C-alpha positions in Angstrom: 7.8 186.3 159.6 4.1 185.2 159.9 3.1 181.6 160.3 1.8 181.1 156.6 5.0 182.7 155.3 7.1 180.6 157.6 5.4 177.4 156.3 6.0 178.4 152.7 9.6 179.0 153.5 10.1 175.5 154.9 12.1 173.3 152.6 10.9 170.1 151.1 13.3 168.2 153.4 11.6 169.7 156.5 8.2 168.9 155.2 9.2 165.3 154.4 10.7 165.1 157.9 7.4 166.3 159.4 5.5 163.7 157.4 7.9 160.9 158.4 7.7 161.9 162.0 3.9 162.0 161.9 3.7 158.7 160.1 6.1 157.1 162.6 3.9 158.4 165.5 0.8 157.0 163.8 2.4 153.6 163.4 3.6 153.5 167.0 0.1 154.4 168.2 -1.4 151.6 166.0 1.1 149.1 167.5 0.1 150.2 171.0 -3.5 149.8 170.2 -2.9 146.4 168.8 -1.0 145.3 171.9 -3.9 146.5 174.2 -6.5 144.7 172.1 -4.4 141.5 172.1 -4.2 141.6 175.9 -7.9 141.9 176.0 -8.4 139.1 173.6 -6.0 136.8 175.5 -7.9 137.5 178.7 -11.2 136.5 177.0 -9.6 133.4 175.6 -8.2 132.5 179.0 -11.6 132.9 180.5 -13.1 130.6 177.9 -10.3 128.1 178.5 -11.0 128.2 182.2 -14.7 127.5 181.5 -13.8 124.5 179.4 -11.5 123.2 182.2 -14.1 123.9 184.8 -16.7 122.1 182.7 -14.5 119.1 182.4 -13.7 118.8 186.1 -17.3 119.4 187.1 -18.5 117.0 184.5 -16.1 114.3 185.6 -16.9 114.6 189.3 -20.6 114.9 188.7 -20.7 111.9 186.4 -18.6 109.9 188.8 -20.5 110.4 192.0 -24.1 111.2 190.9 -24.2 108.7 188.1 -23.6 105.8 190.4 -26.4 107.0 192.7 -28.9 107.5 189.9 -27.9 104.2 188.3 -28.3 102.3 191.5 -31.6 104.0 192.1 -33.0 103.3 188.7 -31.7 99.7 188.8 -34.3 99.1 191.5 -37.0 99.8 189.0 -35.5 98.4 185.7 -32.6 96.4 184.3 -29.2 97.8 185.2 -28.2 98.2 181.5 -31.2 100.5 180.8 -30.6 102.4 183.9 -26.9 103.0 182.9 -28.0 104.1 179.4 -30.5 106.7 180.8 -27.8 108.1 183.1 -25.3 108.4 180.2 -27.8 110.2 178.0 -28.6 112.7 180.7 -24.9 113.5 181.3 -24.3 113.7 177.5 -26.9 116.5 177.4 -25.2 118.3 180.3 -21.9 118.1 178.5 -23.3 119.4 175.3 -24.7 122.5 177.1 -21.4 123.2 178.8 -19.5 122.8 175.5 -22.0 125.2 173.8 -21.4 127.8 176.4 -17.6 127.5 176.2 -17.8 127.7 172.4 -19.8 130.9 172.6 -17.2 132.5 174.8 -14.5 131.4 172.4 -16.3 132.9 169.4 -16.5 136.2 171.3 -12.7 136.1 171.7 -12.2 135.7 168.0 -13.2 139.2 167.1 -9.6 140.0 166.3 -8.4 143.5 167.0 -11.6 145.3 165.8 -10.5 148.9 166.7 -7.0 148.3 165.2 -8.4 147.0 162.0 -10.8 150.0 161.7 -8.1 152.6 162.2 -5.6 150.7 160.0 -8.1 150.9 157.2 -8.4 154.6 157.7 -4.6 155.1 157.4 -4.4 155.0 153.6 -7.2 157.6 153.4 -5.3 159.8 155.8 -2.1 159.5 153.8 -4.0 160.5 150.6 -5.4 163.6 152.4 -9.0 162.4 152.8 
């Protein structure tokens, strides 16, 4: 029997079985893709979290040791209160820059499963024969 004649001879049950098997394979592949993308997203989020933690530790140590030195140096030229305020403003700017960099990394991690979303949107079209 030739291939086209064989296909015509298949029962509806066989055809439904083929469709079910293919759909099951497609769903499994989508799940595997989602898992891979989630691992990638978690890695990026971990890096962003590490940057926030590093920024906090570096900021604390820098503020602690350098601030005293600058404050004492400026207090030789002006009142100690004004010297302390100037040092606080400088470290506030540094903290804002570090926070902005961490936030940028976090936003990059929020692009949730882009490839999975794209292929999942295509599934209904594939099921309709498009």
